[in-house]
N, C-alpha and C positions, 0 to 999 in steps of 0.2 A: 791700182795704186799709181798716183801721179808724182813725178819728181818735180824739183824746183823749176827746171826748164819747161816741163809740160804745163805747169800752172802758169808760168810767165807767158807762155805762148797763148794759153787759153784766155788770159786777162789782158794781153797786149801790153805787157810791161817787162822790165828786166828781171832776171833771176835774183839779182841783188835786192831789188825792191820787194820781191816775195819773201826773201830771207828776213829783211827788216820788218815786214808786216808780221811774220811769224814770231820773231824775237820780241816784238812789242806787244804781242797778244791781240793784234787787231784782226787776225784770221784764225780759224780753228787750228789747234795745235797739231803739228805733224806727228807721225809715228817714226821713231828712230829705229833704224835697222843698221846697227854698227855706226859708221860715219855718214850713212845716207839718211835723208829724211824724205818721207813719202806721205801723201795725203790720200786717204780712200776717196775715190770719185764720188761715192754716195754722200760722204760728209760734206764735200765742197758743193755738190748739187743742192743739198738740203739748205746749206748756209746761204747760197745764192738765191734760192727760192724764198727764203725768209727775209729777203732784202738786205743781206749782209749785215746782220746786227753785230754790235761790238761783242767781243768774247774775252775781254781782258780779265785776267785773274785777280788783279788788284785795282782798286780805284786810285785816282790821281792823288787824293789826300793821303792815303796810306804810303804811297811812293814818296811824297814830299816829306812825311814824317820820318821815313827811313833815311832819306838823304840828310835831313837835319841831324838825326841821331849820329850818323856816320861822321858828319862834319864836326860835331861837338866832340866826339871821341878823338878825332885826329888833333883837334886844338888842345885837348887836355894832355895828350902825349908829348906835345912840344914843350 
């Protein structure tokens, strides 16, 4: 299991960048162990071997619809 710093070192980027990639769904989802997040090495190796395909849970159009719905709800409350 690799931590944020391990993944950042492996990819040559900052730990914060790894966190942002995970939060945005651009890399495989980590396993949460309390407050810690870890990635199984086999999952990352397979993802890298597959040329790093997108792994987002939702497509952009769904996200835009959610944002629009939230904005409309806020306007109605005012």
